C-alpha positions in Angstrom: -27.7 27.3 -4.9 -28.5 26.4 -8.5 -27.8 30.0 -9.5 -24.1 29.3 -8.9 -24.0 26.4 -11.3 -23.4 26.6 -15.1 -26.5 26.6 -17.2 -25.7 23.2 -18.6 -25.6 21.6 -15.1 -28.9 23.0 -13.9 -31.9 20.8 -13.4 -31.6 17.0 -13.0 -28.0 17.0 -14.0 -27.1 19.3 -11.1 -28.6 16.9 -8.5 -25.4 14.7 -8.0 -23.3 17.9 -7.6 -25.7 19.3 -5.1 -25.7 16.1 -3.1 -21.9 16.0 -2.8 -21.5 19.7 -2.2 -21.9 19.5 1.6 -19.2 16.8 1.8 -16.9 18.8 -0.4 -17.3 21.9 1.8 -16.7 19.9 5.0 -13.7 18.2 3.4 -12.2 21.6 2.4 -12.9 23.0 5.8 -11.3 20.1 7.7 -8.3 19.8 5.5 -7.4 22.9 3.6 -7.9 25.4 6.4 -5.8 23.5 9.0 -3.0 23.0 6.4 -3.1 26.7 5.5 -3.1 27.6 9.2 -0.1 25.5 10.0 1.8 26.6 7.0 1.3 30.3 7.8 2.2 29.9 11.5 5.3 27.8 10.7 7.0 31.1 9.8 6.1 32.9 13.0 7.4 32.8 16.5 4.5 31.6 18.6 4.5 29.9 22.0 1.3 29.7 23.9 3.2 29.9 27.2 4.2 33.5 26.4 1.6 34.8 24.0 -1.9 33.8 22.8 -1.1 35.0 19.3 1.9 34.9 16.9 4.6 37.3 18.1 6.8 38.0 15.1 7.8 36.7 11.6 10.9 34.6 11.9 11.1 33.1 8.3 12.8 29.7 8.2 14.0 29.7 11.8 11.3 27.3 12.9 12.3 24.8 10.3 15.9 25.1 11.4 14.8 24.6 15.0 13.1 21.4 14.0 16.4 19.8 13.2 18.6 21.6 15.8 16.4 22.0 18.9 14.2 18.9 18.8 15.4 15.3 18.4 13.8 15.1 15.0 16.4 12.9 13.4 16.2 10.3 16.2 12.4 10.3 15.9 12.7 10.0 12.1 15.1 7.0 12.4 12.7 5.3 14.9 9.7 6.0 12.7 11.4 4.6 9.6 12.4 1.5 11.4 8.9 1.0 12.7 7.1 1.8 9.5 9.3 -0.2 7.1 10.0 -3.1 9.4 6.5 -3.3 10.8 4.9 -3.2 7.3 7.3 -5.9 6.0 6.7 -8.3 8.9 2.9 -7.8 9.0 2.6 -8.2 5.3 4.4 -11.6 5.1 2.8 -12.9 8.3 -0.6 -11.7 7.0 0.0 -13.4 3.7 0.9 -16.6 5.3 -2.3 -16.5 7.4 -4.4 -15.6 4.3 -3.0 -18.6 2.4 -3.8 -20.8 5.4 -7.3 -19.5 5.6 -7.7 -20.2 1.9 -6.6 -23.8 2.3 -10.1 -25.1 3.2 -8.9 -26.8 6.4 -11.4 -27.5 9.2 -12.0 -24.7 11.7 -11.1 -21.9 9.3 -14.4 -20.2 9.7 -13.9 -19.9 13.5 -10.3 -18.8 12.8 -11.5 -16.0 10.6 -13.8 -14.7 13.4 -11.0 -14.8 16.0 -8.7 -13.1 13.6 -10.8 -10.0 13.4 -10.8 -9.5 17.2 -7.3 -7.8 17.7 -8.2 -5.1 15.1 -11.3 -4.2 17.0 -9.4 -3.3 20.1 -8.4 0.3 20.6 -4.6 0.8 20.4 -4.6 2.4 23.8 -6.1 -0.8 25.3 -3.6 -2.9 23.3 -0.8 -0.7 24.8 -1.9 -1.3 28.4 -2.3 -5.0 27.7 1.2 -5.4 26.4 2.5 -3.1 29.1 1.4 -5.6 31.7 2.8 -8.5 29.8 6.2 -6.6 29.5 6.6 -6.2 33.3 10.0 -7.4 34.3 9.7 -10.6 36.3 6.0 -11.0 36.4 5.0 -10.1 32.8 4.0 -13.0 30.6 6.2 -12.0 27.6 9.2 -11.3 29.9 8.7 -14.7 31.6 8.4 -16.5 28.3 11.6 -14.9 27.0 13.5 -15.7 30.2 12.3 -19.3 30.2 13.4 -19.7 26.6 16.9 -18.5 27.5 16.7 -15.0 26.0 18.3 -12.3 28.1 15.7 -9.9 29.5 17.1 -6.5 30.6 17.0 -5.8 34.3 15.0 -2.6 33.7 12.5 -4.5 31.6 11.8 -4.7 27.9 10.3 -1.2 27.9 13.0 0.3 30.0 16.0 -0.7 27.8 17.0 1.4 24.8 17.9 -1.8 23.0 14.4 -3.4 23.3 11.9 -0.6 23.7 11.3 0.0 20.0 11.1 -3.7 19.3 8.5 -4.1 22.1 6.3 -1.4 20.5 6.6 -3.1 17.1 5.6 -6.5 18.6 2.4 -5.0 20.1 1.6 -3.4 16.7 2.3 -6.6 14.8 0.0 -8.5 17.1 -2.9 -6.1 16.5 -2.5 -5.4 12.8 -1.2 -8.5 11.2 -4.9 -9.8 11.1 -5.8 -6.7 9.0 -3.3 -7.8 6.4 -4.6 -11.4 6.6 -8.2 -10.5 6.1 -7.6 -8.1 3.2 -5.2 -10.5 1.4 -7.6 -13.3 2.0 -10.3 -11.3 0.2 -7.7 -10.8 -2.6 -7.2 -14.6 -2.8 -10.9 -15.2 -3.0 -11.1 -12.8 -6.0 -8.7 -15.0 -8.1 -10.7 -17.1 -10.6 -10.7 -20.8 -9.9 -10.4 -21.8 -13.6 -7.0 -20.0 -13.9 -5.7 -21.9 -10.8 -7.1 -25.2 -12.1 -5.6 -24.6 -15.5 -2.1 -24.0 -13.9 -2.4 -27.2 -11.9 -3.3 -29.2 -15.0 -0.2 -27.8 -16.7 1.9 -29.1 -13.8 2.4 -26.1 -11.7 3.4 -27.0 -8.1 2.9 -25.1 -4.9 5.6 -22.5 -5.2 5.2 -22.1 -8.9 1.4 -21.7 -8.5 2.0 -19.0 -5.8 4.7 -17.0 -7.6 3.4 -17.2 -11.1 -0.4 -17.2 -10.6 -1.6 -16.3 -7.1 0.8 -13.4 -6.2 0.7 -11.6 -9.6 -3.2 -11.7 -9.6 -3.4 -10.3 -6.0 -0.5 -7.8 -6.1 -2.7 -4.8 -6.7 -4.5 -5.6 -3.4 -1.2 -6.1 -1.7 0.2 -2.7 -3.0 -2.8 -0.8 -1.7 -2.9 -2.5 1.7 0.8 -2.0 2.2 0.5 1.7 1.4 -2.4 2.2 3.8 -0.6 0.3 6.7 2.7 2.1 6.0 1.1 5.5 6.4 -0.6 4.4 9.6 2.7 3.1 11.0 4.4 6.4 10.0 2.0 8.2 12.3 2.5 5.8 15.2 1.5 7.6 18.4 -0.9 5.6 20.7 1.4 2.7 21.6 4.3 5.0 22.1 2.3 7.1 24.5 1.1 4.2 26.6 4.2 1.9 26.5 7.3 4.1 26.6 6.4 7.8 26.2 9.3 7.9 23.7 11.8 6.6 26.2 14.2 5.7 27.5 15.7 9.0 26.3 14.7 9.2 22.6 15.1 5.4 21.9 11.5 4.9 21.0 10.3 8.4 20.1 8.5 8.7 16.8 7.7 11.7 14.7 4.1 11.9 15.8 5.1 11.7 19.5 7.8 14.3 18.9 5.2 16.5 17.3 2.9 16.0 20.3 5.5 17.0 22.8 6.5 20.1 20.9 2.9 21.3 20.2 0.8 20.1 23.1 3.4 19.8 25.9 5.8 22.6 25.2 3.1 24.7 23.4 5.6 25.8 20.8 3.1 26.2 18.0 5.5 27.7 15.5 8.0 24.9 15.6 5.2 22.3 15.8 3.7 23.8 12.6 7.0 23.6 10.8 7.5 20.0 12.0 4.1 19.2 10.6 5.1 20.4 7.1 8.4 18.6 7.2 6.5 15.3 8.0 3.9 16.0 5.3 6.7 16.5 2.7 8.5 13.3 3.8 5.3 11.2 3.7 4.4 12.7 0.3 7.8 11.9 -1.2 7.9 8.3 0.2 4.3 7.4 -0.9 4.8 8.9 -4.4 8.1 7.0 -4.9 6.3 3.9 -3.7 3.4 4.4 -6.2 5.9 5.2 -9.0 7.8 1.9 -8.4 4.8 -0.3 -7.7 2.8 0.9 -10.7 5.6 1.5 -13.1 4.4 -1.2 -15.5 0.7 -0.6 -15.2 -1.2 0.7 -18.2 -4.1 2.9 -17.1 
């Protein structure tokens, strides 16, 4: 293997490269090849129900079918609502919990332990848990809403087009708000105490201390965790599968679930491959715009 390395990298200097080489090969195999495979087949007519191999070259027809044959725009709307709305709510709730954990109140150690528990539960299990609580009439959440005077649809929260997407979002918020809280709490712990004490000596109050000292010093942590959680929400699949299966109609269908139906239910590999690349392009654009805005004033 050393024979393939430049002369200057042979010997002891080559050891780090040799150690990471297997990981690089595995990464390329698991990422580059599937992307190349999907890109190639996105231009071919291929349905596993009729042929085990691509039938013919169709050019951009599969990409047109993504928008004309599948409910892609409905799925995109639902995904955008879930990802942006869910990230926003989870961040601010998580930040509030993080500030509470950092307040040195009694019982915070036990609270931190309990806070981790929802994130350790598999999303499929969370979906079944909330599915039982959403049952019309007998479900805990449905009963609480009805007792508080909120109108619960006769078909249930998951059976109504007006509430299905919000019901999925609530389950996700319950599970992943602690993730924000734990990470942001770690960011709060990284803030030097002398800076906070100096601001208090200068007369900074609670809100001034937060907006002028605390938040600016932890915003890099916030930017990273927001981006990670947004990408996870943009690929929402598990809860949709368990709770609503994208229904009623397309009221709660997401891009990932739409892709699953086209590729693994209808076996339309060509259209599914094209849809994959449309989603990849959308996510790449959104994330890069976010990074451009979030780090516009950062000097590297």
